C-alpha positions in Angstrom: 15.9 -2.9 35.6 12.4 -1.5 36.0 9.6 -3.7 37.3 6.2 -3.4 38.9 5.2 -4.6 42.4 2.4 -4.4 44.9 4.1 -2.6 47.8 3.3 -0.4 50.7 4.9 2.6 52.4 3.3 2.2 55.9 2.1 -0.8 57.9 -1.5 -1.4 58.3 -4.6 -3.1 56.8 -4.7 -4.7 53.4 -5.6 -1.4 51.7 -2.0 -0.1 52.3 -1.0 -2.0 49.1 -0.6 -0.1 45.9 1.0 -0.7 42.5 4.5 0.8 42.3 7.1 1.0 39.5 10.5 0.2 41.0 14.1 -0.5 40.0 15.6 -3.9 40.7 19.2 -4.0 41.7 21.7 -5.7 39.4 22.4 -9.3 40.3 25.7 -10.1 41.9 27.6 -13.3 41.1 25.4 -15.4 43.3 22.1 -14.0 42.1 19.8 -14.1 39.1 16.8 -12.2 37.9 13.6 -14.1 37.5 10.4 -13.1 35.7 7.6 -14.1 38.0 4.8 -16.4 36.7 3.1 -16.5 40.1 3.9 -16.0 43.8 2.3 -17.4 46.8 0.5 -15.7 49.7 1.7 -16.7 53.2 0.6 -15.6 56.6 4.1 -14.3 57.1 3.3 -11.7 54.5 0.3 -10.6 56.5 2.5 -10.3 59.6 5.0 -8.2 57.6 2.2 -6.0 56.3 1.0 -5.4 59.9 4.6 -4.5 61.0 5.0 -7.6 63.1 7.9 -9.2 61.0 11.2 -7.6 59.9 10.9 -6.0 56.5 13.2 -3.9 54.3 11.8 -0.6 53.1 10.0 1.6 52.6 8.7 0.8 50.1 8.0 -2.7 51.4 7.6 -5.5 48.9 6.5 -8.7 50.6 6.3 -12.2 49.2 8.6 -15.1 50.0 8.3 -17.7 47.2 7.5 -17.8 43.5 7.7 -19.7 40.2 9.1 -18.1 37.1 11.8 -18.0 34.5 15.4 -16.8 34.8 16.0 -13.9 32.4 19.3 -12.4 33.6 22.5 -13.4 35.4 26.2 -12.5 35.5 28.1 -15.5 36.7 28.7 -18.7 34.8 26.5 -20.7 37.1 23.8 -18.1 36.8 24.0 -17.8 33.0 23.5 -21.6 32.8 20.1 -21.0 34.3 18.9 -18.3 31.9 15.8 -19.4 30.2 15.1 -22.2 32.7 11.8 -22.4 34.6 12.5 -22.4 38.4 10.7 -22.1 41.7 12.3 -20.8 44.9 12.8 -18.0 47.3 13.6 -14.4 46.6 16.1 -11.9 47.9 13.5 -9.3 47.0 9.8 -9.6 47.5 7.9 -11.8 45.1 4.7 -9.7 45.0 6.2 -8.4 41.8 6.8 -9.0 38.1 10.5 -9.6 38.7 12.5 -11.0 41.6 16.1 -11.1 42.5 17.0 -14.6 43.8 20.0 -16.4 45.2 21.2 -19.2 42.9 21.3 -21.5 45.9 17.7 -21.0 46.7 16.1 -21.6 43.2 15.3 -25.0 41.8 14.8 -26.0 38.2 11.4 -27.6 37.5 9.9 -29.3 34.5 8.1 -27.1 31.9 5.0 -29.2 32.3 4.6 -28.7 36.1 1.2 -26.9 36.5 1.4 -23.3 37.6 -0.8 -23.9 40.7 1.5 -26.7 41.9 4.8 -24.8 41.2 3.5 -21.6 42.9 2.1 -23.3 45.9 5.0 -25.7 46.4 8.2 -23.9 47.7 7.6 -22.7 51.2 4.9 -25.2 52.0 7.0 -28.2 51.0 10.2 -27.1 52.6 8.6 -26.0 55.9 6.5 -29.2 56.2 9.5 -31.4 55.5 11.6 -29.6 58.2 8.7 -29.6 60.7 8.2 -33.3 60.4 11.9 -34.0 60.7 12.5 -31.7 63.7 14.6 -33.2 66.5 13.8 -36.9 66.4 11.1 -36.4 63.7 7.9 -38.1 63.0 8.4 -41.9 63.3 6.2 -44.6 61.7 3.3 -45.3 64.0 3.4 -41.9 65.7 0.2 -39.9 66.4 0.1 -36.3 65.2 -1.9 -33.1 65.8 -1.9 -30.4 63.2 -3.3 -26.9 63.9 -4.8 -24.8 61.1 -4.9 -28.0 59.1 -7.1 -26.6 56.3 -4.4 -24.2 55.3 -1.5 -24.8 52.9 1.0 -26.2 55.3 -1.7 -28.2 57.1 -2.9 -30.0 53.9 0.7 -30.6 52.9 1.7 -31.9 56.3 -1.3 -34.4 56.3 -0.1 -35.9 53.0 3.6 -36.0 54.0 2.8 -37.5 57.4 0.8 -40.3 55.9 3.7 -41.1 53.5 6.0 -41.1 56.5 3.8 -43.6 58.4 1.8 -41.6 60.9 -0.8 -43.8 62.6 -3.3 -41.1 63.5 -3.6 -37.5 62.3 -5.9 -35.1 64.2 -6.6 -32.1 61.9 -7.8 -29.0 63.8 -9.8 -26.7 61.6 -11.8 -23.5 62.2 -15.0 -24.5 60.3 -16.9 -27.4 58.9 -16.3 -26.2 55.4 -12.6 -27.2 55.8 -13.3 -30.7 57.2 -13.8 -32.4 53.9 -10.6 -31.0 52.5 -8.5 -32.4 55.4 -10.2 -35.8 55.2 -9.6 -35.9 51.5 -5.9 -35.5 52.1 -5.7 -38.3 54.6 -6.5 -36.9 58.1 -8.0 -39.6 60.3 -9.9 -37.3 62.7 -11.2 -33.7 62.3 -11.9 -31.3 65.2 -13.8 -28.1 64.4 -12.3 -25.8 67.0 -14.9 -23.0 66.6 -17.5 -25.6 67.8 -15.3 -27.6 70.2 -12.7 -25.2 71.7 -11.7 -27.9 74.2 -10.1 -30.1 71.6 -7.7 -31.9 74.1 -10.7 -33.7 75.6 -11.6 -35.2 72.2 -8.1 -36.2 71.4 -7.5 -37.7 74.8 -10.7 -39.8 74.4 -9.1 -41.3 71.3 -5.4 -41.4 72.4 -5.4 -41.5 76.2 -1.6 -41.7 76.4 -1.2 -38.6 74.3 0.4 -37.8 71.0 4.0 -37.8 69.9 4.1 -34.6 67.7 2.1 -31.4 67.5 2.6 -28.8 64.7 1.3 -25.5 66.0 1.1 -22.3 63.9 -1.4 -20.6 66.2 0.4 -20.2 69.6 -1.5 -18.2 72.2 -3.7 -20.3 74.6 -3.2 -23.4 72.4 0.2 -24.1 73.8 -1.2 -24.9 77.2 -3.9 -27.0 75.6 -1.3 -28.9 73.5 0.6 -29.7 76.7 -2.6 -31.5 77.9 -2.3 -34.0 75.1 1.5 -34.3 74.6 2.8 -37.6 75.8 6.1 -38.0 77.7 9.0 -37.6 75.3 6.8 -35.9 72.7 7.4 -32.5 71.0 5.4 -29.4 70.0 6.9 -27.5 67.1 5.7 -23.8 66.9 6.1 -22.2 63.5 3.7 -19.3 63.6 1.5 -17.0 65.8 -1.7 -16.7 63.9 -3.6 -16.0 67.1 -1.5 -12.8 67.5 -0.4 -13.8 70.9 2.7 -15.7 72.1 2.2 -19.0 73.8 3.5 -19.7 77.3 4.8 -22.9 78.9 6.5 -23.5 82.3 9.7 -25.4 82.3 8.4 -28.0 84.8 5.7 -28.9 82.2 8.6 -30.1 80.0 11.6 -31.4 81.9 9.7 -33.8 84.2 8.5 -35.8 81.2 11.3 -35.1 78.7 8.9 -33.2 76.5 10.1 -30.6 74.0 8.7 -27.2 72.9 10.7 -25.8 70.0 10.4 -23.2 67.3 11.1 -23.3 63.6 11.3 -20.7 60.8 12.4 -21.6 57.3 12.8 -17.9 56.6 15.4 -17.6 59.4 17.2 -20.7 58.1 17.3 -19.2 54.6 18.9 -16.0 55.8 21.4 -17.6 58.2 22.2 -20.9 56.5 21.2 -21.0 52.9 23.1 -24.2 52.3 21.0 -26.0 54.9 17.8 -24.4 53.5 18.7 -25.7 50.1 19.3 -29.2 51.4 15.9 -29.3 53.0 14.2 -28.2 49.7 16.2 -30.7 47.7 15.0 -33.5 50.0 11.4 -32.2 50.0 10.8 -31.4 46.3 10.7 -35.0 45.2 7.5 -35.4 47.2 5.9 -33.0 44.7 7.6 -34.0 41.5 6.7 -37.7 42.2 3.1 -36.8 42.8 3.1 -38.0 46.5 2.0 -34.5 47.5 -0.5 -32.6 45.4 -2.0 -29.1 45.8 -5.7 -29.6 45.1 -6.9 -26.5 46.9 -5.3 -23.5 45.2 -7.1 -20.1 44.7 -5.7 -17.7 42.1 -5.8 -13.9 42.5 -4.5 -11.2 40.2 -1.3 -9.8 41.7 -3.0 -6.4 41.5 -5.8 -7.7 43.8 -3.4 -8.7 46.6 -5.4 -6.7 49.1 -8.4 -9.0 48.6 -6.2 -12.0 48.9 -5.0 -10.8 52.3 -8.5 -10.0 53.5 -9.6 -13.5 52.5 -6.6 -15.1 54.3 -7.2 -13.1 57.4 -10.9 -14.1 57.4 -9.9 -17.7 58.1 -12.3 -18.9 55.5 -9.8 -19.9 52.8 -8.8 -23.5 52.2 -5.4 -24.5 50.9 -3.1 -22.1 49.2 -3.6 -18.6 47.7 -1.4 -17.5 44.8 -0.9 -14.2 42.9 -0.6 -14.1 39.1 0.8 -10.9 37.5 
């Protein structure tokens, strides 16, 4: 089946994207074809475009999650979904008009769910739920630090953490423009890191004993800074490397105080254990359908203007989620 996508032949800057007409493989018994209503822009897509993440191609079609309508299937379970509105994760890139998706990784949604909510929801909600449940998980009364809190996962994590009973949420943002957004979602403290790079000093002044959980998508030098404010028995969960540099920790910074530094990738989980990935999404999605989590900061771009969306995301000036509409 023919479809159009924003793809690239070589890695590089946002300008490598171009519109291509491609052929979608026929679905197997565990797959369906979905006509895309919108897809979301994730920093993982930027890393893939730069050549820092594994990608299939050329041509390379990036994009992880989407909302759309099932239009073709071959198995009985797939045929039962034809005509249904779904959100989920693709086996092919979602920067496209069509996507091939595993039945286990799509989720039927109400017709009335707003496009912005449905497009923003999948990866943000699943990843956040998994991060806050990592190892012993966030417990009621815990104190939490969230890096890049003005982004999609940051704003989602603030809302979910409040629902789960976090006592204090320190939201680290890169600019004052993002401060009001994180406060509106429930953060108790905001630190603008461009103005106050020594954020551990501020957090220690509020929580001298340190915090129980830190969600870090930046890595680089921030790992050492995080260790300055992580209390004994606490954990840092790293789920990205927006700084472009890996973080480093010494083992004696961890074992003496039973502290944990772990990594998480929902993409890896989807590839290696789709059943576990589905279970996480099934548990996370009710936060959205019930209205506990909302996506108030969503910016729409035309799919064909994806290069600008990537430029804006890389500028660190965007707030919330960016989505692409064909």
